[in-house]
Backbone as a chain_set.jsonl record, in Angstrom:
{"seq": "QFLLLFITFASLVMTSVGVTYWGLQTQQEDALVINLAGRQRMLIQQMTRLAFQWQDGDEVTLVALEESEQIFSQTLYALQNGGSAPYLTNSVVNLPVTRDSQILSALNEVESAWTQFHVTLDAIPYSATNSNSLHITLEQQSDDLVQKADAVVRLYETTATAKVNRLRAIQTMFLVFAIVLLAVGAWMTRRSLLKPLQDLGLAAKRLGENQ", "coords": {"N": [[15.532, 0.608, 14.001], [13.958, 0.193, 16.297], [11.85, -1.176, 15.071], [13.145, -3.486, 14.167], [13.858, -4.53, 16.638], [11.32, -5.026, 17.707], [10.319, -6.954, 15.892], [12.133, -9.024, 16.346], [11.586, -9.611, 19.048], [8.868, -10.366, 18.86], [9.141, -12.628, 17.236], [10.6, -14.249, 18.964], [8.72, -14.657, 21.015], [6.668, -16.024, 19.61], [8.062, -18.316, 18.799], [8.664, -19.4, 21.29], [6.074, -19.967, 22.22], [5.345, -21.887, 20.299], [7.239, -23.934, 20.801], [6.505, -24.582, 23.419], [3.894, -25.539, 23.003], [4.478, -27.769, 21.393], [5.951, -29.209, 23.288], [3.971, -29.787, 25.203], [2.275, -31.428, 23.689], [4.014, -33.548, 23.214], [4.414, -34.436, 25.839], [1.847, -35.374, 26.421], [1.68, -37.529, 24.623], [3.782, -39.088, 25.636], [2.8, -39.643, 28.207], [0.593, -41.226, 27.551], [1.847, -43.417, 26.31], [3.413, -44.389, 28.446], [1.352, -45.087, 30.155], [0.117, -47.181, 28.706], [2.272, -48.954, 28.533], [2.577, -49.522, 31.243], [0.174, -50.789, 31.644], [0.616, -53.218, 30.461], [1.943, -54.719, 32.37], [-0.107, -55.184, 34.218], [-1.776, -56.728, 32.603], [-0.237, -59.028, 32.264], [-0.219, -60.125, 34.86], [-2.951, -60.517, 35.088], [-3.448, -62.38, 33.029], [-1.964, -64.53, 34.02], [-3.378, -65.166, 36.366], [-5.896, -65.839, 35.26], [-5.119, -68.01, 33.717], [-4.4, -69.871, 35.668], [-6.892, -70.262, 36.816], [-8.235, -71.345, 34.65], [-6.76, -73.644, 34.337], [-7.548, -74.98, 36.558], [-9.994, -75.856, 35.814], [-11.969, -74.01, 35.231], [-13.619, -73.09, 32.674], [-14.897, -70.832, 31.785], [-13.257, -68.679, 31.959], [-11.715, -68.684, 29.708], [-12.365, -67.066, 27.47], [-11.903, -64.458, 28.465], [-9.173, -64.708, 28.954], [-8.102, -65.092, 26.365], [-8.79, -62.647, 25.25], [-7.218, -60.907, 26.804], [-4.684, -61.776, 26.049], [-4.685, -61.024, 23.346], [-4.908, -58.206, 23.528], [-2.507, -57.606, 24.873], [-0.599, -58.516, 23.007], [-1.151, -56.916, 20.717], [-0.684, -54.347, 21.77], [2.029, -54.507, 22.451], [3.178, -54.817, 19.922], [2.445, -52.361, 18.788], [3.849, -50.592, 20.46], [6.436, -51.216, 19.711], [6.55, -50.832, 16.878], [4.9, -48.74, 16.26], [1.58, -47.468, 15.506], [-1.88, -48.593, 15.783], [-3.37, -49.281, 18.971], [-5.265, -51.111, 21.372], [-7.163, -49.258, 23.732], [-9.188, -47.773, 25.667], [-12.516, -49.04, 26.421], [-13.681, -50.499, 23.514], [-12.202, -48.743, 21.887], [-9.369, -47.289, 20.218], [-5.924, -46.212, 20.129], [-3.386, -44.298, 18.485], [-0.004, -44.978, 18.353], [3.289, -43.538, 18.395], [6.213, -44.408, 16.436], [8.741, -46.211, 18.085], [11.927, -45.006, 18.573], [14.087, -44.954, 20.179], [16.988, -46.635, 21.007], [17.6, -48.07, 23.352], [15.078, -48.478, 24.539], [13.854, -49.936, 22.499], [15.435, -52.242, 22.527], [14.791, -53.208, 25.096], [12.063, -53.683, 24.7], [12.218, -55.712, 22.804], [13.262, -57.728, 24.391], [11.082, -58.103, 26.064], [9.303, -59.077, 24.159], [10.524, -61.504, 23.487], [10.369, -62.891, 25.954], [7.614, -62.88, 26.189], [6.868, -64.56, 24.078], [7.688, -67.092, 24.986], [6.108, -67.264, 27.295], [3.574, -67.206, 26.156], [3.556, -69.592, 24.723], [3.547, -71.395, 26.841], [1.048, -70.798, 27.943], [-0.592, -71.699, 25.863], [-0.175, -74.382, 26.134], [-1.635, -75.225, 28.261], [-4.331, -76.375, 27.911], [-3.672, -78.973, 27.178], [-2.449, -80.121, 29.262], [-2.267, -81.944, 32.353], [-4.823, -81.644, 34.826], [-4.341, -79.333, 37.462], [-1.543, -79.399, 37.248], [1.521, -79.352, 38.689], [4.109, -78.76, 37.776], [3.693, -77.266, 35.422], [2.377, -75.149, 36.572], [4.375, -73.99, 38.154], [6.247, -73.312, 36.173], [4.752, -71.44, 34.711], [4.434, -69.422, 36.624], [7.105, -68.623, 37.033], [7.837, -67.708, 34.469], [5.969, -65.669, 34.238], [6.772, -63.888, 36.288], [9.298, -63.183, 35.285], [8.552, -61.928, 32.891], [7.051, -59.789, 33.885], [9.054, -58.316, 35.209], [10.631, -57.53, 33.033], [8.774, -55.988, 31.65], [8.391, -53.948, 33.517], [10.912, -52.784, 33.394], [10.818, -51.633, 30.86], [8.843, -49.666, 31.285], [10.173, -48.017, 33.118], [12.25, -47.055, 31.503], [10.805, -45.594, 29.597], [9.756, -43.638, 31.305], [12.116, -42.378, 32.148], [13.016, -41.311, 29.713], [10.898, -39.554, 29.147], [11.134, -37.776, 31.303], [13.612, -36.654, 30.706], [12.947, -35.244, 28.394], [11.204, -33.326, 29.454], [12.964, -31.905, 31.118], [14.663, -30.9, 29.155], [12.896, -29.233, 27.812], [12.412, -27.364, 29.839], [14.961, -26.199, 29.985], [15.118, -24.996, 27.46], [13.007, -23.142, 27.663], [14.0, -21.547, 29.713], [16.19, -20.467, 28.397], [14.857, -18.966, 26.446], [13.652, -17.095, 28.153], [15.89, -15.721, 29.145], [16.832, -14.578, 26.761], [14.641, -12.914, 26.215], [14.767, -11.118, 28.361], [17.221, -9.923, 27.792], [16.592, -8.664, 25.339], [14.649, -6.861, 26.23], [16.249, -5.293, 27.87], [17.976, -4.208, 25.95], [16.068, -2.805, 24.484], [15.266, -0.933, 26.416], [17.654, 0.496, 26.72], [17.967, 1.513, 24.124], [15.684, 3.139, 23.987], [16.248, 5.019, 25.937], [18.573, 6.164, 24.879], [17.726, 7.092, 22.336], [15.416, 8.584, 22.768], [14.74, 9.499, 25.48], [17.143, 10.7, 26.438], [17.731, 12.727, 24.433], [15.427, 14.327, 24.882], [15.851, 15.164, 27.508], [18.16, 16.659, 27.114], [17.095, 18.64, 25.459], [15.256, 19.83, 27.202], [17.018, 20.867, 29.1], [18.386, 22.694, 27.497], [16.295, 24.426, 26.851], [15.754, 25.478, 29.352], [18.136, 26.869, 29.864], [17.978, 28.745, 27.846], [15.768, 30.143, 28.767], [16.918, 31.334, 30.922], [18.427, 33.186, 29.773], [20.883, 32.264, 28.909]], "CA": [[16.069, -0.17, 15.123], [12.828, -0.247, 17.114], [11.108, -2.167, 14.294], [13.917, -4.718, 14.226], [13.728, -5.046, 18.003], [9.963, -5.547, 17.859], [10.222, -8.194, 15.118], [12.901, -10.05, 17.055], [10.853, -9.976, 20.265], [7.677, -11.102, 18.443], [9.594, -13.95, 16.778], [10.969, -15.0, 20.155], [7.491, -15.051, 21.704], [5.988, -17.04, 18.808], [8.851, -19.547, 18.884], [8.469, -19.936, 22.64], [4.729, -20.57, 22.258], [5.388, -23.107, 19.486], [7.993, -24.966, 21.522], [5.687, -25.0, 24.562], [2.811, -26.37, 22.475], [5.089, -29.05, 21.012], [6.297, -29.924, 24.513], [2.739, -30.311, 25.805], [1.839, -32.555, 22.868], [4.933, -34.655, 23.469], [4.137, -34.962, 27.172], [0.614, -36.158, 26.338], [2.026, -38.794, 23.979], [4.595, -39.872, 26.575], [1.923, -40.133, 29.279], [-0.207, -42.315, 26.988], [2.716, -44.572, 26.105], [3.744, -44.923, 29.769], [0.138, -45.718, 30.657], [-0.057, -48.458, 28.02], [3.358, -49.846, 28.949], [2.25, -49.975, 32.594], [-0.95, -51.721, 31.566], [1.144, -54.526, 30.092], [2.23, -55.433, 33.621], [-1.388, -55.633, 34.757], [-2.27, -57.795, 31.751], [0.531, -60.24, 32.566], [-0.758, -60.674, 36.099], [-4.317, -60.962, 34.817], [-3.361, -63.623, 32.248], [-1.49, -65.593, 34.916], [-4.501, -65.552, 37.231], [-6.896, -66.523, 34.442], [-4.568, -69.311, 33.318], [-4.532, -70.778, 36.812], [-8.314, -70.608, 36.953], [-8.559, -72.246, 33.544], [-6.11, -74.919, 34.63], [-8.333, -75.639, 37.601], [-11.241, -76.346, 35.247], [-12.938, -72.936, 35.007], [-13.536, -72.802, 31.246], [-15.484, -69.523, 31.512], [-12.174, -67.689, 31.907], [-10.969, -68.807, 28.45], [-12.63, -65.897, 26.632], [-11.187, -63.33, 29.059], [-7.743, -64.951, 28.77], [-7.78, -64.84, 24.96], [-8.884, -61.2, 25.041], [-6.027, -60.292, 27.413], [-3.544, -62.111, 25.189], [-4.768, -60.205, 22.139], [-4.592, -56.823, 23.892], [-1.08, -57.536, 25.185], [0.17, -58.687, 21.777], [-1.339, -55.729, 19.88], [-0.021, -53.196, 22.411], [3.468, -54.702, 22.327], [3.538, -54.529, 18.528], [2.306, -50.911, 18.584], [4.954, -49.94, 21.152], [7.663, -51.435, 18.952], [6.518, -50.395, 15.49], [3.914, -47.7, 16.046], [0.297, -47.935, 14.999], [-3.021, -48.583, 16.696], [-3.372, -50.204, 20.105], [-6.501, -50.966, 22.158], [-6.973, -48.406, 24.91], [-10.368, -47.895, 26.491], [-13.488, -49.969, 25.873], [-14.063, -50.291, 22.113], [-11.494, -47.614, 21.292], [-7.94, -47.518, 19.98], [-5.088, -45.014, 20.037], [-2.231, -44.455, 17.603], [1.258, -44.743, 19.043], [4.408, -43.235, 17.492], [7.253, -45.441, 16.334], [9.797, -46.081, 19.09], [13.231, -44.885, 17.91], [15.137, -45.058, 21.185], [17.591, -47.973, 20.907], [17.481, -48.762, 24.635], [13.694, -48.91, 24.703], [13.615, -51.004, 21.522], [16.093, -53.441, 23.036], [13.986, -53.709, 26.208], [10.822, -54.221, 24.128], [12.56, -56.998, 22.182], [13.364, -58.699, 25.482], [9.704, -58.416, 26.458], [8.727, -59.917, 23.107], [11.094, -62.844, 23.629], [9.766, -63.507, 27.139], [6.189, -63.059, 25.907], [6.739, -65.737, 23.216], [7.766, -68.273, 25.85], [4.93, -67.256, 28.168], [2.415, -67.535, 25.327], [3.633, -71.037, 24.449], [3.114, -72.085, 28.066], [-0.403, -70.63, 28.036], [-1.223, -72.585, 24.877], [-0.006, -75.786, 26.543], [-2.504, -75.527, 29.401], [-5.419, -77.314, 27.626], [-3.168, -80.328, 26.953], [-1.775, -80.578, 30.478], [-3.135, -82.545, 33.359], [-5.41, -80.687, 35.753], [-3.524, -79.045, 38.641], [-0.155, -79.787, 36.999], [2.406, -78.49, 39.492], [5.252, -78.316, 36.971], [3.231, -76.185, 34.562], [2.054, -74.039, 37.464], [5.643, -73.357, 38.533], [6.807, -72.707, 34.959], [3.96, -70.261, 34.396], [4.759, -68.39, 37.619], [8.456, -68.123, 36.765], [7.802, -66.914, 33.237], [5.19, -64.465, 34.529], [7.632, -62.98, 37.049], [10.334, -62.674, 34.38], [7.903, -61.015, 31.958], [6.7, -58.584, 34.644], [10.282, -57.543, 35.429], [11.026, -56.916, 31.761], [7.787, -54.933, 31.367], [8.708, -52.836, 34.42], [12.114, -52.119, 32.866], [10.367, -50.792, 29.744], [8.151, -48.504, 31.858], [11.186, -47.126, 33.693], [12.956, -46.392, 30.403], [9.894, -44.58, 29.07], [9.685, -42.546, 32.279], [13.387, -41.655, 32.085], [13.016, -40.539, 28.469], [9.928, -38.46, 29.29], [11.719, -36.806, 32.225], [14.673, -35.947, 29.979], [12.283, -34.286, 27.494], [10.704, -32.228, 30.286], [14.127, -31.104, 31.517], [15.126, -30.182, 27.966], [11.94, -28.156, 27.574], [12.69, -26.34, 30.854], [16.184, -25.491, 29.593], [14.788, -24.14, 26.318], [12.199, -22.024, 28.148], [14.91, -20.666, 30.451], [16.972, -19.739, 27.385], [13.96, -17.95, 25.883], [13.481, -16.05, 29.158], [17.113, -14.921, 29.158], [16.831, -13.773, 25.539], [13.617, -11.88, 26.351], [15.295, -10.099, 29.277], [18.259, -9.197, 27.06], [15.919, -7.789, 24.376], [14.042, -5.759, 26.984], [17.328, -4.403, 28.293], [18.401, -3.479, 24.755], [15.005, -1.858, 24.175], [15.335, 0.169, 27.387], [18.836, 1.303, 26.391], [17.682, 2.251, 22.892], [14.696, 4.172, 24.3], [16.936, 6.103, 26.664], [19.516, 6.85, 23.989], [17.079, 7.723, 21.18], [14.255, 9.404, 23.103], [14.792, 10.177, 26.78], [18.329, 11.56, 26.533], [17.516, 13.974, 23.665], [14.421, 15.164, 25.543], [16.507, 15.784, 28.654], [19.049, 17.715, 26.582], [16.243, 19.722, 24.977], [14.727, 20.52, 28.377], [18.113, 21.649, 29.679], [18.657, 23.829, 26.599], [15.185, 25.385, 27.009], [15.954, 26.148, 30.643], [19.24, 27.819, 29.711], [17.465, 29.862, 27.043], [14.896, 30.931, 29.645], [17.783, 32.071, 31.83], [19.241, 34.066, 28.911], [22.234, 31.74, 28.742]], "C": [[14.941, -0.699, 16.017], [12.002, -1.308, 16.384], [11.819, -3.517, 14.326], [13.804, -5.367, 15.602], [12.358, -5.675, 18.218], [9.801, -6.883, 17.121], [10.946, -9.339, 15.823], [12.154, -10.545, 18.29], [9.601, -10.793, 19.916], [8.038, -12.51, 17.977], [9.957, -14.841, 17.959], [9.732, -15.516, 20.886], [6.78, -16.163, 20.94], [6.732, -18.374, 18.855], [8.673, -20.217, 20.243], [7.112, -20.617, 22.771], [4.71, -21.881, 21.477], [6.103, -24.243, 20.187], [7.191, -25.484, 22.718], [4.551, -25.907, 24.115], [3.332, -27.742, 22.086], [5.437, -29.876, 22.251], [5.077, -30.533, 25.189], [2.216, -31.517, 25.024], [2.708, -33.787, 23.125], [4.684, -35.276, 24.83], [2.857, -35.798, 27.185], [0.878, -37.519, 25.699], [2.823, -39.689, 24.929], [3.742, -40.444, 27.696], [1.08, -41.305, 28.798], [0.626, -43.583, 26.832], [3.083, -45.218, 27.443], [2.55, -45.646, 30.373], [-0.064, -47.097, 30.028], [1.042, -49.449, 28.401], [3.12, -50.377, 30.363], [1.096, -50.957, 32.601], [-0.489, -53.12, 31.189], [1.431, -55.373, 31.33], [0.948, -55.998, 34.227], [-1.951, -56.797, 33.94], [-1.531, -59.111, 32.002], [-0.016, -60.915, 33.827], [-2.168, -61.217, 35.895], [-4.309, -62.279, 34.041], [-2.898, -64.791, 33.118], [-2.625, -66.09, 35.813], [-5.564, -66.326, 36.453], [-6.412, -67.902, 33.999], [-4.673, -70.327, 34.448], [-5.986, -71.208, 37.0], [-8.741, -71.577, 35.852], [-7.969, -73.635, 33.784], [-6.883, -75.711, 35.682], [-9.706, -76.079, 37.104], [-12.293, -75.292, 34.994], [-12.831, -72.48, 33.554], [-14.134, -71.446, 30.878], [-14.392, -68.465, 31.329], [-11.429, -67.701, 30.58], [-11.149, -67.573, 27.569], [-11.865, -64.677, 27.145], [-9.677, -63.472, 28.858], [-7.324, -64.641, 27.335], [-7.838, -63.344, 24.64], [-7.663, -60.48, 25.611], [-4.788, -60.56, 26.579], [-3.525, -61.223, 23.943], [-4.391, -58.754, 22.425], [-3.097, -56.663, 24.143], [-0.256, -57.583, 23.9], [0.057, -57.456, 20.878], [-0.616, -54.516, 20.458], [1.496, -53.3, 22.277], [3.932, -54.383, 20.911], [3.48, -53.02, 18.267], [3.429, -50.147, 19.275], [6.257, -50.069, 20.364], [7.656, -50.71, 17.61], [5.589, -49.218, 15.219], [2.623, -48.279, 15.494], [-0.758, -47.951, 16.084], [-2.875, -49.641, 17.777], [-4.675, -50.019, 20.867], [-6.242, -50.17, 23.421], [-8.141, -48.556, 25.863], [-11.346, -48.855, 25.818], [-13.881, -49.554, 24.46], [-13.414, -49.059, 21.487], [-10.011, -47.961, 21.148], [-7.228, -46.17, 19.944], [-3.914, -45.332, 19.123], [-0.96, -44.078, 18.349], [2.357, -44.427, 18.029], [5.406, -44.389, 17.472], [8.326, -45.176, 17.387], [11.148, -46.081, 18.392], [14.398, -44.984, 18.899], [15.68, -46.491, 21.197], [17.462, -48.763, 22.205], [16.074, -49.308, 24.842], [13.372, -50.041, 23.74], [14.232, -52.318, 21.976], [15.291, -54.063, 24.181], [12.668, -54.308, 25.713], [11.069, -55.567, 23.442], [12.715, -58.095, 23.236], [11.976, -59.094, 25.986], [9.06, -59.34, 25.437], [9.236, -61.354, 23.207], [10.481, -63.589, 24.819], [8.281, -63.781, 26.918], [5.954, -64.305, 25.03], [6.765, -67.015, 24.05], [6.532, -68.387, 26.747], [3.681, -67.675, 27.395], [2.387, -69.023, 24.983], [3.156, -71.834, 25.658], [1.603, -71.966, 28.25], [-1.126, -71.57, 27.075], [-1.139, -74.048, 25.27], [-0.953, -76.191, 27.661], [-3.626, -76.508, 29.055], [-4.96, -78.764, 27.499], [-2.457, -80.886, 28.178], [-2.777, -81.184, 31.431], [-3.641, -81.469, 34.31], [-4.545, -80.569, 37.001], [-2.076, -79.524, 38.469], [0.782, -78.828, 37.717], [3.56, -77.941, 38.66], [4.862, -77.157, 36.062], [2.907, -74.936, 35.374], [3.322, -73.264, 37.825], [6.268, -72.644, 37.339], [6.079, -71.409, 34.613], [4.265, -69.113, 35.354], [6.121, -67.77, 37.34], [8.484, -67.239, 35.523], [7.023, -65.619, 33.432], [6.033, -63.445, 35.279], [8.696, -62.352, 36.16], [9.746, -61.642, 33.417], [7.513, -59.705, 32.645], [7.927, -57.706, 34.864], [10.732, -56.83, 34.157], [10.053, -55.794, 31.374], [8.031, -53.712, 32.258], [9.926, -52.064, 33.927], [11.753, -51.196, 31.708], [9.696, -49.521, 30.267], [9.161, -47.511, 32.423], [11.954, -46.38, 32.609], [12.089, -45.305, 29.776], [9.822, -43.376, 30.008], [10.964, -41.711, 32.261], [13.457, -40.764, 30.846], [12.082, -39.338, 28.565], [10.474, -37.371, 30.216], [12.81, -35.99, 31.545], [14.067, -34.91, 29.028], [11.771, -33.08, 28.273], [11.853, -31.315, 30.704], [14.672, -30.294, 30.341], [14.199, -29.013, 27.647], [12.144, -27.024, 28.572], [13.922, -25.515, 30.462], [15.915, -24.54, 28.43], [13.984, -22.925, 26.767], [13.054, -21.034, 28.946], [15.748, -19.823, 29.488], [16.126, -18.644, 26.741], [13.775, -16.788, 26.856], [14.697, -15.134, 29.206], [17.169, -14.014, 27.926], [15.818, -12.632, 25.635], [14.1, -10.753, 27.261], [16.367, -9.26, 28.584], [17.624, -8.221, 26.063], [15.264, -6.603, 25.074], [15.102, -4.758, 27.444], [17.835, -3.564, 27.114], [17.363, -2.43, 24.38], [15.021, -0.66, 25.118], [16.517, 1.087, 27.079], [18.598, 2.143, 25.138], [16.681, 3.375, 23.145], [15.354, 5.351, 25.005], [17.839, 6.892, 25.726], [18.803, 7.652, 22.904], [15.978, 8.704, 21.555], [14.452, 10.19, 24.394], [15.972, 11.137, 26.879], [18.18, 12.824, 25.683], [16.479, 14.893, 24.299], [15.008, 15.873, 26.763], [17.422, 16.931, 28.195], [18.234, 18.919, 26.099], [15.667, 20.523, 26.141], [15.778, 21.396, 29.038], [18.414, 22.882, 28.823], [17.568, 24.887, 26.735], [15.324, 26.153, 28.316], [17.046, 27.182, 30.551], [18.804, 29.029, 28.869], [16.579, 30.766, 27.902], [15.698, 31.765, 30.625], [18.723, 33.01, 31.076], [20.711, 33.608, 28.815], [22.327, 31.064, 27.35]], "O": [[14.95, -1.856, 16.439], [11.505, -2.242, 17.014], [11.185, -4.559, 14.491], [13.672, -6.585, 15.721], [12.246, -6.734, 18.837], [9.218, -7.826, 17.656], [10.45, -10.464, 15.89], [12.095, -11.747, 18.549], [9.298, -11.785, 20.579], [7.331, -13.471, 18.283], [9.662, -16.036, 17.96], [9.695, -16.666, 21.324], [6.335, -17.14, 21.543], [6.113, -19.434, 18.939], [8.547, -21.438, 20.336], [7.0, -21.697, 23.351], [4.133, -22.87, 21.93], [5.636, -25.381, 20.175], [7.196, -26.682, 22.998], [4.269, -26.919, 24.755], [2.717, -28.76, 22.403], [5.245, -31.091, 22.267], [5.133, -31.657, 25.689], [1.77, -32.502, 25.612], [2.211, -34.907, 23.238], [4.732, -36.497, 24.974], [2.786, -36.813, 27.877], [0.371, -38.54, 26.165], [2.575, -40.891, 25.018], [3.928, -41.593, 28.097], [0.869, -42.267, 29.536], [0.181, -44.68, 27.172], [3.069, -46.442, 27.568], [2.702, -46.682, 31.019], [-0.376, -48.063, 30.724], [0.779, -50.64, 28.571], [3.421, -51.534, 30.654], [1.032, -51.848, 33.447], [-1.131, -54.105, 31.555], [1.195, -56.581, 31.341], [0.916, -57.139, 34.689], [-2.528, -57.732, 34.494], [-2.134, -60.183, 31.957], [-0.245, -62.124, 33.848], [-2.533, -62.249, 36.458], [-5.074, -63.191, 34.357], [-3.385, -65.911, 32.968], [-2.802, -67.295, 35.992], [-6.07, -67.344, 36.925], [-7.197, -68.847, 33.916], [-4.992, -71.494, 34.22], [-6.27, -72.366, 37.305], [-9.51, -72.509, 36.093], [-8.587, -74.655, 33.48], [-6.872, -76.942, 35.692], [-10.501, -76.616, 37.876], [-13.405, -75.623, 34.584], [-12.043, -71.589, 33.237], [-13.905, -70.955, 29.773], [-14.591, -67.476, 30.623], [-10.596, -66.828, 30.337], [-10.181, -67.087, 26.983], [-11.254, -63.947, 26.364], [-8.982, -62.484, 28.621], [-6.299, -63.996, 27.117], [-7.035, -62.838, 23.856], [-7.132, -59.56, 24.989], [-3.94, -59.683, 26.415], [-2.471, -60.731, 23.539], [-3.646, -58.14, 21.661], [-2.487, -55.699, 23.681], [0.67, -56.792, 23.72], [1.061, -56.999, 20.332], [-0.004, -53.745, 19.718], [2.171, -52.303, 22.02], [4.969, -53.746, 20.725], [4.359, -52.467, 17.607], [3.916, -49.153, 18.737], [7.077, -49.152, 20.349], [8.632, -50.054, 17.246], [5.494, -48.748, 14.086], [2.576, -49.433, 15.068], [-0.565, -47.398, 17.167], [-2.343, -50.729, 17.552], [-5.152, -48.893, 21.0], [-5.235, -50.372, 24.1], [-8.092, -49.38, 26.776], [-11.042, -49.418, 24.766], [-14.344, -48.438, 24.223], [-14.022, -48.405, 20.641], [-9.48, -48.811, 21.863], [-7.852, -45.126, 19.754], [-3.501, -46.485, 19.001], [-0.859, -42.986, 18.909], [2.362, -44.98, 16.93], [5.432, -45.228, 18.373], [8.765, -44.038, 17.556], [11.489, -47.038, 17.696], [15.556, -45.086, 18.494], [14.922, -47.445, 21.375], [17.243, -49.974, 22.18], [15.895, -50.449, 25.266], [12.695, -51.0, 24.112], [13.627, -53.381, 21.828], [15.125, -55.282, 24.241], [12.207, -55.321, 26.24], [10.221, -56.457, 23.495], [12.346, -59.246, 23.004], [11.722, -60.259, 26.294], [8.353, -60.279, 25.803], [8.472, -62.303, 23.033], [10.12, -64.761, 24.711], [7.749, -64.784, 27.395], [4.967, -65.017, 25.212], [5.953, -67.916, 23.838], [5.984, -69.474, 26.93], [2.836, -68.406, 27.912], [1.322, -69.64, 24.956], [2.447, -72.829, 25.513], [0.95, -72.923, 28.666], [-2.145, -72.164, 27.426], [-1.931, -74.866, 24.804], [-1.064, -77.375, 27.977], [-3.869, -77.42, 29.844], [-5.755, -79.685, 27.686], [-1.923, -81.994, 28.139], [-3.982, -80.959, 31.322], [-2.945, -80.486, 34.562], [-4.073, -81.572, 37.536], [-1.456, -79.995, 39.422], [0.834, -77.641, 37.397], [3.945, -76.783, 38.821], [5.602, -76.182, 35.939], [3.134, -73.812, 34.925], [3.334, -72.033, 37.804], [6.756, -71.521, 37.461], [6.706, -70.408, 34.266], [4.344, -67.959, 34.935], [6.282, -66.551, 37.4], [9.079, -66.161, 35.525], [7.374, -64.588, 32.858], [6.013, -62.261, 34.945], [8.972, -61.156, 36.253], [10.362, -60.609, 33.155], [7.632, -58.633, 32.051], [7.85, -56.486, 34.721], [11.16, -55.677, 34.196], [10.469, -54.77, 30.832], [7.894, -52.575, 31.807], [9.972, -50.838, 34.027], [12.311, -50.106, 31.582], [9.947, -48.428, 29.758], [9.022, -46.304, 32.23], [12.275, -45.203, 32.774], [12.579, -44.22, 29.461], [9.825, -42.231, 29.557], [10.909, -40.484, 32.347], [13.896, -39.616, 30.915], [12.422, -38.241, 28.124], [10.299, -36.182, 29.949], [12.926, -34.785, 31.771], [14.615, -33.819, 28.873], [11.887, -31.945, 27.812], [11.728, -30.091, 30.649], [15.09, -29.148, 30.507], [14.655, -27.937, 27.26], [12.061, -25.852, 28.204], [13.925, -24.291, 30.59], [16.418, -23.416, 28.411], [14.238, -21.808, 26.315], [12.849, -19.824, 28.86], [15.986, -18.638, 29.721], [16.605, -17.533, 26.514], [13.744, -15.629, 26.442], [14.558, -13.914, 29.296], [17.508, -12.835, 28.028], [16.092, -11.516, 25.193], [13.874, -9.578, 26.974], [16.422, -8.043, 28.759], [18.067, -7.078, 25.952], [15.313, -5.478, 24.577], [14.889, -3.546, 27.413], [18.091, -2.369, 27.256], [17.709, -1.31, 24.005], [14.82, 0.479, 24.696], [16.398, 2.309, 27.167], [18.966, 3.316, 25.081], [16.818, 4.458, 22.575], [15.065, 6.513, 24.719], [17.873, 8.122, 25.765], [19.219, 8.765, 22.582], [15.631, 9.572, 20.753], [14.342, 11.416, 24.396], [15.818, 12.264, 27.352], [18.48, 13.912, 26.174], [16.633, 16.114, 24.259], [14.702, 17.037, 27.02], [17.454, 18.007, 28.792], [18.626, 20.068, 26.302], [15.596, 21.751, 26.078], [15.493, 22.509, 29.478], [18.664, 23.968, 29.345], [17.851, 26.085, 26.737], [15.039, 27.349, 28.371], [16.906, 28.273, 31.104], [19.195, 30.166, 29.133], [16.627, 31.991, 27.787], [15.218, 32.79, 31.108], [19.673, 33.553, 31.639], [21.631, 34.411, 28.666], [23.382, 30.546, 26.985]]}, "num_chains": 1, "name": "protein.A"}
């Protein structure tokens, strides 16, 4: 009985450690994904600013604009389908495939808005300098794309929070099971060891009293 109790308790501890390790890994992945999804918003604003500068005749910004477009496009594809995405300078990270239907739907909306925004960016070299209509169109599409990117970030944050809450619930369940096992162990110790010793001590005392 004590061996079975020990095995059960050891299994519970190992499972708890495994679940905690898995939860930490998942939280790291979620933090990375949220970070990259949030960076998309910054890239949209950066591309809009660079496009305006390019439209005003600053051709030096073209290289930076093309680099931002490439980073945004690669990150969006990686968020949707998994795979490598640019992260820090000259480095990439591997993202898991997104399986949440809500997040996928929001990412598809971002992709649709990004396609229109990208077409407008490509039209800048062929437009007249300081074209007000193109300026307004670019601002509107940028605002729409930023809102859709923010919606994706919020969905990722909600999903990550739900995972944390689920991990807390699992750890609480493990704690309850551990307390129950300890209580069972205490009861078994009293029944199998302490109670017989008490009875033996009482019997020895009665023998010493010639009873």
